C-alpha positions in Angstrom: 21.1 -8.8 -22.0 18.4 -10.8 -21.4 15.5 -10.4 -24.1 12.7 -8.0 -22.3 9.1 -8.6 -21.9 6.9 -5.9 -22.7 3.5 -7.2 -21.5 0.1 -5.1 -22.0 -2.7 -6.1 -19.6 -6.3 -5.4 -21.1 -9.6 -6.1 -19.6 -12.7 -4.8 -17.9 -12.9 -2.6 -14.8 -13.1 -5.2 -12.5 -12.0 -7.8 -14.8 -9.0 -8.2 -12.3 -6.2 -6.6 -14.7 -4.3 -4.5 -12.0 -4.2 -7.9 -9.5 -3.1 -10.2 -12.3 -0.7 -7.6 -12.4 1.2 -6.3 -9.6 1.6 -10.2 -9.3 3.6 -10.4 -12.8 5.3 -7.7 -11.0 6.7 -9.0 -8.5 7.1 -12.6 -9.8 9.0 -11.3 -12.9 10.6 -8.1 -12.0 9.0 -6.4 -14.0 9.0 -2.1 -14.1 4.7 -1.6 -14.0 3.1 1.5 -15.7 -0.8 2.5 -14.5 -1.3 5.0 -16.4 -4.0 6.0 -14.1 -1.2 5.6 -11.2 0.2 8.6 -13.2 -2.4 11.3 -13.6 -2.9 11.7 -10.8 0.1 12.0 -9.6 0.6 14.3 -12.2 -2.5 16.8 -11.3 -0.9 17.4 -7.8 1.1 19.8 -9.9 0.0 23.3 -9.6 0.3 24.2 -13.3 -2.3 24.7 -16.4 -2.2 20.6 -16.7 -2.6 19.9 -13.0 -5.2 21.8 -12.7 -7.3 19.9 -15.8 -6.3 17.2 -14.6 -7.9 17.9 -11.4 -11.1 19.6 -13.0 -11.4 16.3 -15.8 -10.5 13.8 -13.0 -12.2 14.7 -10.3 -15.8 14.0 -12.1 -14.6 10.5 -12.8 -11.8 9.0 -12.1 -10.7 7.4 -15.2 -8.3 7.8 -18.0 -10.4 8.7 -20.5 -10.6 12.3 -20.5 -6.9 13.0 -20.9 -5.5 13.5 -24.1 -3.5 10.9 -25.2 -0.8 13.2 -25.6 -0.8 14.1 -21.8 -0.3 10.4 -21.6 2.3 9.3 -23.6 4.3 12.4 -22.2 4.0 10.5 -18.8 5.2 7.2 -20.8 8.0 8.4 -22.5 9.9 10.0 -19.4 9.8 6.8 -17.8 10.8 4.5 -21.1 13.6 7.2 -21.6 14.6 6.3 -16.8 14.6 2.9 -17.9 16.3 2.4 -20.8 19.2 3.5 -19.1 18.9 0.9 -16.1 21.2 -2.3 -16.6 19.3 -4.7 -14.9 16.2 -3.9 -17.0 13.7 -6.5 -17.6 10.7 -5.3 -18.8 7.6 -3.6 -18.0 3.9 -3.9 -17.6 1.4 -1.4 -19.1 -1.8 -2.2 -17.2 -4.3 -1.0 -18.7 -3.4 1.0 -22.3 -3.5 1.7 -24.7 -7.3 2.3 -23.9 -8.5 4.2 -27.8 -6.8 3.2 -31.2 -4.7 5.4 -31.9 -2.9 5.3 -28.8 -2.1 1.5 -29.9 -0.7 3.1 -33.0 1.3 5.6 -31.3 2.3 3.1 -28.9 3.3 0.4 -31.8 5.5 4.1 -33.4 7.0 4.5 -30.2 8.1 0.9 -29.0 9.9 0.6 -32.0 11.8 3.4 -31.5 12.6 2.2 -28.1 13.8 -1.1 -30.0 11.1 -3.2 -27.8 7.7 -3.7 -29.9 9.3 -7.1 -30.9 9.2 -8.1 -28.0 5.4 -7.1 -26.7 2.5 -9.7 -25.3 -0.7 -8.1 -25.4 -2.8 -10.2 -22.0 -6.8 -9.6 -22.5 -8.7 -10.8 -19.6 -12.1 -11.7 -20.4 -15.3 -11.3 -18.0 -18.9 -10.8 -19.2 -20.5 -7.2 -18.4 -22.4 -8.9 -15.9 -19.8 -10.2 -14.1 -17.4 -6.8 -14.1 -20.4 -5.5 -12.9 -21.3 -7.3 -10.1 -17.1 -7.7 -9.2 -17.4 -3.3 -8.9 -20.3 -2.9 -7.0 -18.9 -6.3 -4.4 -14.8 -4.6 -4.4 -13.3 -2.6 -1.7 -10.5 -0.5 -1.5 -7.5 0.1 1.3 -7.4 4.0 2.5 -4.3 3.3 3.4 -2.2 2.0 0.4 -5.2 2.1 -2.2 -4.7 -1.9 -2.7 -8.0 -2.7 -4.1 -10.1 -6.4 -1.9 -11.9 -8.0 -5.0 -14.9 -9.6 -3.7 -13.5 -12.8 -3.8 -12.2 -16.1 -1.7 -11.4 -15.5 2.0 -10.9 -11.6 1.1 -14.4 -11.5 1.5 -14.3 -11.3 5.4 -12.1 -8.9 5.3 -12.3 -5.9 6.9 -8.7 -4.1 6.6 -6.7 -4.6 4.2 -4.6 -8.0 4.1 -1.0 -6.1 3.4 -1.1 -2.7 5.4 -3.8 -3.1 7.8 -5.7 0.1 6.6 -9.7 0.5 6.8 -11.1 -1.1 4.0 -13.9 1.3 2.0 -15.7 1.7 -1.4 -14.3 3.8 -4.0 -16.0 6.5 -5.1 -16.4 6.1 -8.6 -18.0 2.1 -7.6 -21.9 3.3 -8.3 -23.9 1.9 -10.0 -24.1 5.1 -12.8 -20.5 5.7 -13.1 -19.2 2.2 -13.0 -21.4 1.4 -16.7 -20.2 5.3 -17.9 -16.7 3.0 -17.4 -18.1 -0.2 -18.9 -19.5 1.9 -21.7 -15.8 3.2 -23.0 -14.9 -0.1 -23.0 -16.8 -1.6 -25.2 -16.8 2.1 -27.5 -13.2 2.5 -26.6 -10.8 -0.6 -25.7 -12.7 -3.9 -27.8 -11.1 -1.7 -31.2 -8.1 -2.2 -29.3 -8.2 -5.4 -28.7 -9.2 -5.9 -32.3 -6.3 -4.6 -33.8 -3.6 -6.9 -31.2 -6.0 -9.9 -32.1 -5.2 -8.7 -36.0 -2.2 -9.0 -35.8 -1.0 -11.7 -33.9 -0.3 -10.3 -30.7 -3.2 -11.0 -28.7 -4.1 -14.1 -26.1 -7.2 -14.2 -24.4 -7.4 -15.5 -21.3 -11.3 -16.2 -18.7 -10.9 -13.6 -16.3 -14.2 -15.3 -15.0 -11.4 -18.0 -12.7 -9.7 -17.6 -9.8 -7.4 -15.7 -9.3 -4.8 -18.4 -9.4 -5.8 -20.1 -12.1 -6.3 -16.3 -14.4 -2.6 -16.2 -13.3 -1.6 -19.6 -14.3 -2.7 -18.6 -17.8 -1.1 -15.9 -18.5 2.7 -17.2 -16.9 1.8 -19.8 -19.8 1.0 -17.2 -22.4 4.3 -15.4 -21.5 
């Protein structure tokens, strides 16, 4: 079997990591793991964990209030299913890990699944000022939830270019909550960036380019 590609995409809110993850998924045929999406699905279950996630995530739509153990349970369940797929090509982990403890545990689990040697960590780097600007301007499709960045011809769109749904502003894209997310990134995720850089597994990509140029740089790194 061809060696799988295990790709972690890290970057500040507004860096475009979700957009790049989707582009890579389409080009390389990789499975996509978005911890936020998985937690939002998990919180719909009417059990203690579902209720607890609703209580915390409805106050702040980031995932930082979810215990690491819960996130890993969701990941491991997905990995077990992937391991059984004969056509498995790899996966993209979007916006994770978010803490040093998660990064260390992730290394341990990927070694268990025999994937650690295939890991590529991409850091899409944008300044705090640029991230804040993008987050206050971006919109999301109310139907398919696709994030529409404030760039190029997308600036003038009033409906989703994928499904035609109406574009709205996300509830958490207000200055106070944006600054909370940016603070959290600097405090928790930047040490993770340093962790991967120290072990020579990190590629920094300039995220203040066009979507197309960021994508080209990531493909070159892979």
